[in-house]
C-alpha positions in Angstrom: 0.1 -0.1 0.0 1.1 3.6 -0.7 0.2 6.3 1.8 0.4 10.0 1.3 -0.6 12.6 4.0 -2.1 15.4 1.9 -2.3 17.7 5.0 0.3 20.4 4.0 1.4 21.4 7.5 1.0 18.2 9.3 -0.3 18.1 12.9 -4.1 18.9 13.5 -5.0 20.7 10.5 -6.6 20.0 7.0 -7.0 16.1 7.2 -6.7 14.1 4.0 -5.0 10.8 3.5 -4.5 9.1 0.1 -4.2 5.4 0.2 -3.3 3.3 -2.8 -3.4 -0.5 -2.9 -4.1 -2.9 -5.7 -6.5 -1.3 -8.2 -8.1 1.0 -5.6 -7.5 4.7 -4.8 -9.1 6.0 -1.6 -9.1 9.4 0.0 -9.9 9.6 3.8 -11.4 12.9 4.8 -11.0 16.3 3.1 -10.7 19.0 5.7 -10.0 22.7 5.8 -7.2 24.2 8.1 -8.5 26.4 10.9 -5.1 28.2 11.0 -4.7 29.7 7.6 -7.0 31.3 4.9 -7.8 31.0 1.3 -6.4 28.2 -0.9 -3.8 27.6 1.6 -6.4 26.0 3.9 -6.9 23.1 1.4 -5.1 20.0 1.4 -2.6 19.4 -1.3 -5.4 18.1 -3.8 -2.9 18.8 -6.6 -1.1 15.6 -5.7 -4.1 13.6 -6.5 -5.2 15.5 -9.5 -4.1 12.9 -11.8 -5.3 10.0 -9.8 -8.7 8.5 -10.3 -10.1 8.3 -6.8 -12.5 5.5 -6.4 -13.9 6.1 -2.9 -13.8 9.0 -0.5 -14.5 8.0 3.2 -15.5 10.7 5.7 -14.7 9.9 9.4 -16.9 12.8 10.8 -18.2 16.3 10.3 -15.8 18.6 12.1 -14.5 21.1 9.5 -10.9 20.0 9.7 -12.1 16.6 8.3 -15.1 17.7 6.1 -14.5 21.3 5.2 -12.9 20.9 1.8 -15.1 17.9 0.5 -16.9 19.9 -2.1 -13.6 20.8 -3.7 -12.2 17.3 -3.9 -15.6 16.2 -5.2 -15.4 18.8 -7.9 -12.0 17.4 -8.9 -13.2 14.0 -8.8 -16.7 13.9 -10.0 -16.9 10.1 -10.5 -15.9 9.3 -6.9 -18.3 7.8 -4.5 -18.5 9.6 -1.1 -19.1 7.2 1.8 -20.1 8.4 5.3 -22.3 7.3 8.2 -26.1 8.2 8.2 -25.8 10.6 10.9 -22.9 12.4 9.2 -25.2 12.6 6.0 -27.6 14.5 8.2 -24.9 17.0 9.6 -22.6 17.5 6.5 -24.9 19.8 4.5 -25.5 22.1 7.4 -21.9 22.4 8.5 -20.8 23.0 4.9 -23.5 25.8 4.4 -22.2 27.5 7.5 -18.7 27.2 6.3 -19.8 28.8 3.0 -21.5 31.6 4.8 -18.3 32.2 7.0 -16.2 32.4 3.9 -18.6 34.9 2.2 -18.2 37.2 5.3 -14.5 36.9 5.3 -14.3 37.8 1.6 -16.2 40.9 2.4 -14.6 41.8 5.7 -11.0 40.7 5.2 -10.8 41.0 1.3 -10.0 37.2 0.8 -10.8 37.1 -2.8 -10.5 33.3 -3.1 -13.5 32.9 -0.9 -15.9 31.1 -1.1 -13.8 27.9 -2.0 -17.0 26.1 -3.2 -20.6 27.1 -4.2 -24.0 26.3 -2.5 -24.9 24.3 -5.6 -21.7 22.1 -5.0 -22.9 21.5 -1.7 -26.2 20.2 -2.9 -24.6 18.0 -5.7 -22.1 16.6 -3.1 -25.3 15.6 -1.0 -26.6 13.7 -3.9 -23.4 11.5 -4.2 -23.4 10.4 -0.6 -23.5 6.6 0.0 -24.5 6.2 3.7 -23.2 3.2 5.5 -24.5 1.8 8.8 -22.3 0.8 11.8 -20.8 -2.7 11.7 -22.2 -3.5 8.3 -19.6 -4.5 5.8 -19.9 -3.1 2.4 -18.2 -4.7 -0.7 -17.0 -2.4 -3.4 -15.6 -3.8 -6.7 -13.0 -2.5 -9.2 -13.6 -2.7 -12.9 -11.2 -5.8 -12.9 -13.3 -7.6 -10.3 -11.1 -7.0 -7.2 -13.0 -6.3 -4.0 -12.5 -4.1 -1.1 -14.6 -4.5 2.2 -15.4 -1.3 4.2 -16.8 -1.4 7.6 -17.6 1.6 9.8 -17.4 1.3 13.6 -18.8 3.9 16.1 -16.0 6.0 17.3 -17.7 8.0 20.1 -16.3 11.3 19.2 -19.4 13.1 17.9 -22.7 11.8 16.5 -21.7 10.1 13.1 -18.0 9.7 13.8 -16.6 6.4 12.5 -13.4 4.3 12.7 -12.8 2.3 9.5 -11.7 -1.1 8.7 -10.6 -1.8 5.1 -10.1 -5.3 4.0 -8.3 -6.2 0.7 -7.3 -9.6 -0.1 -5.7 -10.8 3.2 -4.8 -7.4 4.5 -6.6 -5.5 7.1 -6.1 -1.7 7.6 -7.7 -0.1 10.5 -8.2 3.9 10.6 -9.3 5.1 14.1 -10.2 8.6 12.9 -11.1 10.7 16.2 -12.1 8.5 18.7 -13.4 8.6 22.3 -13.8 5.4 24.4 -15.7 7.0 27.5 -19.3 7.8 27.3 -20.5 11.2 26.9 -23.9 12.6 28.1 -25.3 12.6 24.5 -23.2 9.6 23.0 -21.9 6.3 23.9 -18.3 5.6 23.6 -16.4 3.8 21.0 -17.1 0.3 20.0 -14.1 -0.7 18.0 -12.9 -4.3 16.7 -10.4 -6.4 18.4 -9.1 -8.4 15.4 -5.5 -8.1 14.7 -4.6 -5.7 11.8 -1.7 -5.3 9.4 -1.7 -1.4 9.3 -3.1 0.8 12.0 -3.5 4.6 11.2 -3.8 6.2 14.8 -5.1 9.5 15.9 -2.5 11.2 18.5 -4.4 14.3 19.6 -3.9 13.9 23.2 -0.4 12.4 23.3 1.0 15.6 24.8 0.0 14.9 28.5 -1.9 12.3 30.7 -5.1 13.2 32.5 -4.0 13.8 36.2 -4.2 10.8 38.6 -7.5 10.5 40.3 -9.4 12.4 37.8 -11.9 11.1 35.3 -14.4 12.5 32.9 -16.9 12.2 35.5 -15.0 14.2 38.1 -14.4 16.8 35.5 -18.1 17.0 34.9 -18.6 17.5 38.7 -15.9 20.1 39.0 -17.3 22.0 36.0 -20.8 22.2 37.7 -19.4 23.1 40.9 -17.5 25.9 39.1 -20.8 27.3 37.7 -22.3 27.3 41.3 -19.2 29.1 42.6 -19.2 31.8 40.0 -22.9 32.5 40.5 -22.5 32.6 44.3 -20.0 35.5 44.0 -22.2 37.4 41.7 -20.5 36.6 38.3 -21.6 35.4 34.9 -19.9 32.5 33.1 -18.8 32.1 29.6 -18.3 28.6 28.2 -16.7 28.8 24.6 -18.0 25.6 22.9 -17.4 23.9 19.7 -20.8 24.0 17.6 -20.8 20.4 16.7 -21.1 18.0 19.7 -19.7 20.1 22.5 -22.4 22.7 22.8 -25.2 20.1 22.8 -23.1 18.1 25.4 -22.8 21.1 27.7 -26.5 22.0 27.4 -27.3 18.3 28.4 -25.1 18.6 31.4 -26.7 21.7 32.4 -30.2 20.3 31.9 -29.4 17.2 34.0 -28.0 19.4 36.7 -31.2 21.4 36.7 -33.4 18.4 37.0 -31.3 17.5 40.1 -31.8 20.9 41.6 -28.0 21.7 41.2 -28.0 24.5 38.6 -28.2 28.1 40.0 -31.2 30.2 38.8 -29.4 32.1 36.2 -30.6 32.5 32.6 -28.8 30.4 29.9 -27.9 32.3 26.7 -26.6 30.3 23.6 -26.0 31.3 20.0 -24.2 30.3 16.8 -24.3 27.2 14.7 -24.3 25.0 17.8 -28.0 26.2 18.7 -29.0 25.6 15.2 -27.6 22.0 15.1 -29.9 21.1 18.2 -32.6 20.2 15.6 -30.2 18.1 13.6 -29.2 16.1 16.7 -32.8 15.7 17.6 -33.4 14.2 14.2 -30.4 11.9 14.3 -31.5 10.7 17.8 -35.1 10.0 16.5 -34.1 8.5 13.0 -30.9 6.7 13.6 -30.2 6.3 17.2 -26.8 7.8 16.7 -27.0 10.0 19.7 -29.1 10.7 22.8 -30.4 14.3 22.4 -33.8 16.1 22.3 -34.6 19.7 21.4 -36.8 19.6 24.6 -33.4 20.2 26.6 -33.1 23.7 25.1 -36.9 24.4 26.0 -36.6 23.0 29.6 -33.4 25.0 30.2 -35.3 28.1 28.9 -32.2 28.9 26.6 -32.3 32.5 25.3 -30.7 33.7 22.2 -27.8 36.2 22.5 -29.1 39.9 22.1 -28.2 41.5 18.9 -26.2 44.6 19.8 -23.5 46.1 17.6 -20.3 43.8 17.8 -21.8 41.7 20.6 -19.7 43.0 23.3 -22.6 44.5 25.3 -24.3 41.7 27.4 -27.4 41.9 29.8 -26.6 43.3 33.1 -27.9 40.4 35.1 -26.0 37.3 36.0 -26.0 34.6 33.2 -24.4 31.4 31.8 -23.4 31.9 28.2 -22.9 28.8 26.0 -21.4 30.2 22.9 -19.3 29.3 19.8 -16.5 29.0 19.1 -14.6 26.7 21.4 -11.3 28.5 20.7 -12.8 31.9 20.8 -11.9 32.5 17.2 -12.1 36.3 16.4 -15.5 37.9 15.9 -17.4 34.7 17.0 -20.0 35.1 19.7 -17.7 33.7 22.4 -14.9 36.0 21.3 -17.1 39.2 21.7 -18.7 38.0 24.9 -15.4 37.4 26.5 -14.5 41.1 25.6 -17.3 42.2 27.8 -16.8 39.8 30.7 -13.1 39.7 31.2 -12.5 42.9 33.1 -14.7 41.9 35.9 -13.3 39.8 38.7 -16.6 38.1 39.6 -16.9 36.5 36.0 -15.4 33.5 34.6 -14.5 31.7 31.4 -14.6 27.9 31.4 -12.9 26.2 28.3 -14.1 22.5 28.0 -12.0 21.5 25.1 -8.8 21.6 23.2 -7.4 25.2 22.4 -4.8 25.8 19.9 -2.1 27.9 21.7 -2.1 30.4 18.7 -5.9 31.1 18.9 -7.3 33.7 21.2 -8.7 31.1 23.5 -5.2 29.6 23.9 -3.6 33.0 24.3 -6.4 33.7 27.1 -5.5 30.5 29.0 -1.8 31.6 29.0 -2.6 35.3 30.0 -1.6 36.1 33.8 -4.3 37.6 36.1 -4.3 41.4 35.7 -2.7 41.4 32.4 -4.1 43.4 29.4 -5.7 41.3 26.8 -6.2 42.6 23.3 -9.2 41.7 21.2 -7.8 43.1 18.2 -10.5 42.1 15.8 -12.9 44.4 17.6 -10.3 46.9 18.7 -10.8 46.3 22.5 -8.5 46.0 25.2 -9.5 44.4 28.6 -7.6 43.5 31.7 -7.8 39.8 32.5 -9.5 40.1 36.0 -12.1 37.2 35.4 -11.0 33.8 36.4 -10.1 31.4 33.5 -10.3 27.6 34.0 -9.9 24.7 31.7 -12.0 21.4 32.2 -11.0 18.1 30.5 -14.2 17.3 28.8 -12.3 16.5 25.5 -14.0 14.2 23.0 -10.6 12.5 22.1 -9.5 9.4 24.0 -6.7 9.5 26.5 -3.3 8.7 25.2 -2.9 5.6 27.5 -6.2 4.3 26.2 -5.2 4.8 22.7 -1.8 3.1 23.3 -3.3 0.2 25.0 -5.8 -0.3 22.1 -3.0 0.0 19.5 -0.9 -2.7 21.4 -4.0 -5.0 21.5 -4.2 -5.0 17.7 -0.6 -6.1 17.2 -0.1 -4.3 14.0 2.9 -4.6 11.6 2.8 -0.9 11.0 1.4 2.1 12.8 0.8 5.4 11.1 0.5 8.3 13.2 -1.8 11.0 12.3 -3.9 14.1 13.7 -1.5 15.2 16.5 1.0 18.1 17.2 4.8 17.0 17.1 5.2 16.4 20.7 2.1 14.2 20.8 3.2 12.1 18.0 6.7 11.8 19.7 5.0 10.5 22.9 3.3 7.9 20.8 6.2 6.9 18.7 8.4 6.3 21.7 5.8 4.4 23.6 4.8 2.2 20.7 8.5 1.5 19.9 8.8 0.2 23.4 5.5 -1.7 23.6 5.7 -3.0 20.1 9.4 -3.6 19.2 8.7 -5.5 16.1 6.3 -3.0 14.6 7.3 -0.1 12.3 6.0 3.2 13.6 5.8 5.8 10.9 5.2 9.5 11.5 4.7 10.6 7.9 6.1 13.8 6.5 3.3 15.9 4.7 3.1 15.2 1.0 5.7 12.2 1.1 4.5 9.0 -0.4 5.4 5.9 1.7 5.2 2.2 0.9 3.6 0.7 3.9 
C-alpha cells in the first residue's frame, strides 16, 4: 500500500490521507485548515489530481475533516462519497455554515479566493453520498473484479463519527479517525473491533499529556458544575466557549441534568451560533438513527435564550447569566470572542474552556495570560484586563493517550501510522509504541511524501 498525507502542514490541520493499494485509490477525509485562509487552507489536492479516486471516506463532520469535501468532489466527479447516516444529516448544514463564513471573510477581510465552493456544489455533493451503517460491511468492486470491504465502527467522538476497517485480499487496515472510548452525556463511547490488523492509522491528539491521577471525565463534569455554582454565588457570569458540533449539545445536556437534580443556579442560559441551530439536527439523528441521545426539549426546559443583537456583541445583559457560545477556541468575531471582551474585566466573572485550544488562537492565548494582564481583542479593537477567572476542564471528545496506546498494542499491527497530533504528541506515541511493539514499524509521515507501507 502507498500512503500520502495530503495535509500540507501536518499536525491537527486539513486532514486528508490518500491510500493506494491494488486497483483502489481511496481518500480519507478532506478538511479545511483552521489556522490559515484561502487556498492555503486546502489539503494538497494537486497531488491527487491525476489519480482516479474510487472512494472518498469521511470519518466525521468537524470541518478539519469535512470542510474541503466539495472541492475534492469537484476535482473527482466520478468518486463515491461514503459516510455514516448521522454524518449525512450533518454534513450539508456544516458546509453551508462554512460557506456563509467564507462570504463574510471575503467581504470583511478581502480574501478574494473565498468562497472555495458554491452552494450548488454542496447540494450536488449530498446527492453523491452513499450512507453506511455501523458494523455493516460493504463490498466495493473494481472494474477488474477485485473487491474491497469497508466497515464503519462507532468512534464515540461526535454523532456520526466512525473508525474504518478496510479489507483487501488478506490485508486488514484500520483507521481510528478521532475516537473517544468514554461515554458522553449524549453519546456512547467507541465500540471498536479487536481483530489483529496489518496497518493501524492512529490519531494522536492527546499524546502531549496524561489526565492527572485520580481524575476522570465524571470528576471533571462534577468540577465544572461546581465551578458554575461558585461563579454564580460570587455574583458573576460564566462564559463557556463551545465547539458548535457536539460540545455545545453536550454542555446543554449536562446543564439540563443538573437542573433536574436541583444543582443548577437560577441564572438564565444564553446560547447562539451554529451549535444552537444544530440542536434540531441532533434531535433528528436521535429519532431517526439512534446515533445520539439528545432532544430539542433540553433547550426548552433550560429556557435557553438567544444572545441579544447589539453591535459587535460586546454588550451583554446586566444580570448574571451562563453563556454557552461558539466558538470553542474563541476565534475572532465569534460570539464567544465578543462576549469574552465584555466579561473579562470583571473579577466576579469567569471563562470555562471545555475542550482543546490551539495555543495560537485567542482562547489559547487567554489560557496563558496572567491575572491582571491586558488582553487585546484586536478584531474588535478592544483591550481588557484579565480579571475574570479562567479555567480549563478536561471534557475532551478525544481518547486519553494511555487508552489509545493500549488499544493499539492489542491490535498487534505490523505498521502504525501516526496522524492528527502535534509534534510532541506524536513523539510520545512513537516512543511508547516502539517500546510496547518492538517488532512493529512506527511511521510519522512527513506531509506530501508518499510511503510504501
